[in-house]
C-alpha positions in Angstrom: 91.3 145.8 130.4 88.1 146.2 133.0 87.6 149.3 135.8 86.7 148.6 139.3 85.5 152.2 140.0 85.2 151.8 143.7 88.3 150.1 144.4 90.5 151.5 141.0 91.3 148.0 140.9 91.7 147.3 137.3 91.7 143.6 135.5 93.9 143.6 131.8 94.5 140.8 130.0 96.1 140.9 126.2 96.0 138.7 123.0 98.2 138.4 119.4 94.5 138.7 117.5 90.7 140.2 118.7 89.5 136.9 118.5 85.8 136.3 119.6 86.9 133.4 122.4 90.0 135.6 123.8 87.1 138.9 124.5 84.8 135.9 126.3 87.8 134.5 128.5 88.1 138.9 129.7 85.0 138.9 129.6 85.2 136.1 132.3 88.2 137.4 133.7 86.4 140.0 135.1 83.2 138.1 136.1 85.8 135.9 138.8 86.6 139.2 140.1 83.1 140.5 141.2 80.6 138.7 143.3 78.2 137.6 141.7 75.0 139.9 142.2 77.2 143.0 140.7 76.4 144.8 137.5 78.9 144.7 135.9 79.2 147.4 132.7 81.6 146.9 129.7 82.2 149.6 127.3 83.3 148.5 123.9 83.9 149.6 119.9 81.1 147.6 117.0 84.1 145.5 116.5 83.2 141.9 115.4 84.8 139.8 118.2 82.2 141.6 120.7 78.9 140.0 118.9 79.5 136.6 118.5 77.2 133.7 119.5 79.3 132.9 121.4 79.5 136.6 123.3 75.9 136.4 123.3 75.4 133.4 125.8 78.1 134.5 127.7 75.9 136.8 128.8 72.2 134.9 128.5 74.6 132.9 131.6 75.9 135.8 133.0 72.7 138.8 133.4 73.8 140.9 135.6 76.8 141.7 132.9 76.0 144.7 130.0 77.6 145.2 126.7 77.2 149.0 126.1 77.9 149.0 122.6 79.8 153.1 121.3 78.3 154.5 117.7 79.8 153.7 114.9 80.3 157.6 113.5 82.2 158.8 116.9 85.5 158.9 117.8 86.8 157.1 121.2 86.6 160.3 123.7 83.1 161.0 121.9 82.0 157.2 122.5 83.2 157.0 126.3 81.0 160.3 127.0 78.3 158.4 125.6 78.8 155.4 127.3 79.7 157.2 130.9 75.8 159.1 129.9 74.2 156.6 129.6 75.1 153.8 132.7 75.1 157.3 134.5 71.6 158.2 133.5 70.3 153.8 134.0 71.5 154.3 137.4 69.9 157.4 138.1 66.2 155.4 136.3 67.2 152.7 139.3 67.6 155.2 142.0 64.8 156.8 141.1 62.5 153.5 140.9 63.6 152.0 144.4 
């Protein structure tokens, strides 16, 4: 699922298997719900389906989409905290540069 933190809108999709094709379809759904110039940050685990050539190609076509991979050695709550911190730090840096 994807959450727009400003509006609270959730984009969700389920699939029987976790495949690269399903992940790319999900990414396409998320992109379709947002304006073309909006930055989109996706936080995912290190499942191989999230790192295929198909995903890399999709990301190359959508430079406004950034995927953040969680560390392999920490639990789910630690992963969310780290990813949120990384996004917040990048925003702070971007805010300072403008």
